[in-house]
PLY file of the C-alpha trace (Angstrom):
ply
format ascii 1.0
element vertex 179
property float x
property float y
property float z
element edge 178
property int vertex1
property int vertex2
end_header
0.00 0.00 0.00
1.40 3.35 -1.05
1.43 6.37 1.20
-1.30 8.96 0.87
0.84 11.59 -0.87
1.67 9.17 -3.70
-2.00 8.27 -4.14
-3.12 11.90 -4.17
-0.37 12.92 -6.61
-1.05 10.03 -8.98
-4.79 10.62 -8.76
-4.29 14.29 -9.55
-2.07 13.59 -12.55
-4.41 10.97 -13.98
-7.42 13.21 -13.31
-5.74 16.06 -15.16
-4.92 13.80 -18.12
-8.50 12.50 -18.18
-9.88 16.04 -18.10
-7.58 17.09 -20.95
-8.85 14.21 -23.07
-12.43 15.07 -22.15
-11.79 18.72 -23.00
-10.37 17.66 -26.38
-13.62 15.81 -27.07
-15.29 19.21 -27.21
-12.54 20.67 -29.39
-12.45 17.74 -31.83
-16.10 16.60 -32.01
-15.36 13.65 -34.30
-13.56 11.97 -31.39
-16.35 12.33 -28.83
-16.42 8.54 -28.26
-12.72 7.75 -28.63
-11.43 10.32 -26.15
-13.70 9.27 -23.23
-12.53 5.70 -23.93
-8.92 6.82 -23.62
-9.76 8.64 -20.38
-11.22 5.38 -19.07
-8.01 3.54 -19.96
-6.08 6.10 -17.92
-8.20 5.24 -14.88
-6.89 1.68 -15.05
-3.51 3.04 -13.96
-5.02 4.14 -10.66
-6.64 0.74 -10.14
-3.33 -1.03 -10.78
-0.98 1.33 -8.94
-3.13 2.24 -5.95
-6.39 0.28 -5.58
-9.87 -0.02 -7.03
-11.71 2.20 -4.50
-9.21 4.98 -5.16
-9.80 4.55 -8.90
-13.55 4.97 -8.32
-12.87 8.13 -6.32
-10.79 9.45 -9.21
-13.58 8.47 -11.61
-16.11 10.44 -9.56
-13.92 13.54 -9.49
-13.26 13.40 -13.24
-16.96 12.82 -13.90
-18.06 15.85 -11.92
-15.35 18.09 -13.31
-15.99 16.96 -16.88
-19.61 18.07 -16.58
-18.46 21.57 -15.67
-15.32 21.95 -17.79
-15.94 20.20 -21.10
-17.80 21.70 -24.02
-19.28 18.40 -25.20
-21.76 17.29 -22.56
-22.61 14.19 -24.58
-18.98 13.01 -24.32
-19.01 13.74 -20.60
-22.22 11.75 -20.24
-20.86 8.70 -22.09
-17.76 8.86 -19.87
-19.92 8.97 -16.75
-22.29 6.24 -17.87
-19.79 3.77 -19.36
-16.20 4.61 -20.26
-15.26 5.90 -16.82
-16.35 3.03 -14.62
-16.13 0.02 -16.95
-12.30 -0.24 -17.05
-12.33 -0.27 -13.25
-15.22 -2.75 -12.95
-13.32 -5.11 -15.24
-11.00 -5.92 -12.32
-14.01 -7.38 -10.47
-15.43 -9.04 -13.59
-12.09 -10.77 -14.27
-12.55 -12.72 -11.03
-15.51 -14.63 -12.49
-14.10 -18.10 -13.24
-16.19 -19.07 -16.29
-15.35 -17.19 -19.50
-18.87 -17.46 -20.89
-20.40 -16.08 -17.69
-17.79 -13.32 -17.70
-18.74 -12.39 -21.27
-22.45 -12.40 -20.42
-21.87 -10.11 -17.42
-19.82 -7.73 -19.58
-22.51 -7.62 -22.28
-25.32 -7.09 -19.76
-23.39 -4.28 -18.11
-22.58 -2.65 -21.45
-26.13 -2.86 -22.76
-27.58 -1.49 -19.52
-25.15 1.44 -19.63
-25.72 2.21 -23.31
-29.51 1.96 -23.10
-29.40 4.17 -20.01
-27.18 6.62 -21.89
-29.66 6.67 -24.77
-32.64 7.40 -22.55
-30.82 10.08 -20.56
-29.63 11.74 -23.76
-33.04 11.69 -25.42
-35.44 12.27 -22.57
-33.46 14.32 -20.04
-31.18 16.34 -22.32
-33.85 16.52 -25.00
-31.70 15.47 -27.95
-34.53 14.08 -30.05
-32.30 13.94 -33.13
-31.18 10.48 -32.02
-34.74 9.18 -32.43
-34.90 10.62 -35.94
-31.62 8.91 -36.86
-32.96 5.52 -35.76
-36.13 5.95 -37.78
-33.99 6.17 -40.94
-33.04 2.51 -40.42
-36.65 1.39 -40.21
-38.48 -0.50 -37.54
-35.43 -2.43 -36.35
-32.99 0.49 -36.51
-32.40 0.67 -32.76
-31.71 -3.08 -32.56
-29.31 -2.95 -35.50
-27.47 -0.04 -33.91
-27.29 -1.83 -30.56
-25.87 -4.91 -32.28
-23.19 -2.81 -33.96
-22.43 -1.15 -30.63
-22.02 -4.58 -29.01
-19.45 -5.58 -31.64
-17.56 -2.33 -31.09
-17.71 -2.96 -27.33
-16.08 -6.36 -27.76
-13.23 -4.72 -29.68
-12.92 -2.08 -26.93
-12.80 -4.82 -24.32
-9.98 -6.56 -26.21
-8.22 -3.20 -26.42
-8.49 -2.81 -22.64
-6.89 -6.24 -22.20
-4.12 -5.28 -24.60
-3.47 -1.94 -22.88
-3.45 -3.60 -19.45
-0.86 -6.15 -20.58
1.29 -3.43 -22.15
1.13 -1.43 -18.94
2.09 -4.42 -16.81
4.90 -5.70 -19.02
6.47 -2.55 -20.45
5.50 0.58 -18.58
5.23 -0.55 -14.95
8.72 -2.16 -14.84
10.27 1.10 -16.07
8.64 3.04 -13.24
9.74 0.48 -10.66
13.36 0.79 -11.84
13.36 4.54 -11.23
12.16 4.31 -7.63
0 1
1 2
2 3
3 4
4 5
5 6
6 7
7 8
8 9
9 10
10 11
11 12
12 13
13 14
14 15
15 16
16 17
17 18
18 19
19 20
20 21
21 22
22 23
23 24
24 25
25 26
26 27
27 28
28 29
29 30
30 31
31 32
32 33
33 34
34 35
35 36
36 37
37 38
38 39
39 40
40 41
41 42
42 43
43 44
44 45
45 46
46 47
47 48
48 49
49 50
50 51
51 52
52 53
53 54
54 55
55 56
56 57
57 58
58 59
59 60
60 61
61 62
62 63
63 64
64 65
65 66
66 67
67 68
68 69
69 70
70 71
71 72
72 73
73 74
74 75
75 76
76 77
77 78
78 79
79 80
80 81
81 82
82 83
83 84
84 85
85 86
86 87
87 88
88 89
89 90
90 91
91 92
92 93
93 94
94 95
95 96
96 97
97 98
98 99
99 100
100 101
101 102
102 103
103 104
104 105
105 106
106 107
107 108
108 109
109 110
110 111
111 112
112 113
113 114
114 115
115 116
116 117
117 118
118 119
119 120
120 121
121 122
122 123
123 124
124 125
125 126
126 127
127 128
128 129
129 130
130 131
131 132
132 133
133 134
134 135
135 136
136 137
137 138
138 139
139 140
140 141
141 142
142 143
143 144
144 145
145 146
146 147
147 148
148 149
149 150
150 151
151 152
152 153
153 154
154 155
155 156
156 157
157 158
158 159
159 160
160 161
161 162
162 163
163 164
164 165
165 166
166 167
167 168
168 169
169 170
170 171
171 172
172 173
173 174
174 175
175 176
176 177
177 178
C-alpha cells in the first residue's frame, strides 16, 4: 500500500490527463467517443498502482469536473455512464471463473449502460435527433445499432486487455526501476 501523498499525486495527474482528453472531445467533435474511452483507460492506472476504491474516487472527481469543464456534454455523459467506470469494474469481472459467464456479465453491463445513456440523452437532455436517426433505419434500426455497438464494445474490451498487458509488461517495470 502506497502512502497517501503518492495516491493523491497520482490521482491528480491521472485526473488532469483524463480532463484534458475530455476537454479535447469538445474541441475535436469527431472523437467524442474515442477520447472518453482513452480517459477510461487512464483510470486503469489508478486501479493497478493504488487500488480499485481509489480509482472509483478518481472516476467520480473526473466525472463531476468533466460536466463543468468540457464543451461536449454528450462526451461527458458517455464517460460517466460507461467509459469511466467500466475499465475499473473489469477488475471485479475478471474474477468470475467461467469465460462465458464473464462475457455475459460484460454484455449485460454494457447494454444497460448504453440503453441508459440513450434514454438520458433523449429524454433528459432533449436530444430528439437520435430518435430521428434511428427511424432512418426502419423499424429495427435501434436493434441494428445496438448490435453494432455490441461488436464495437467487444473490440474495446480486447483493447483494454491489450493496454493492461502493455502497462504491466512494459510501462510498470520502467517506473519500478526509477524508484
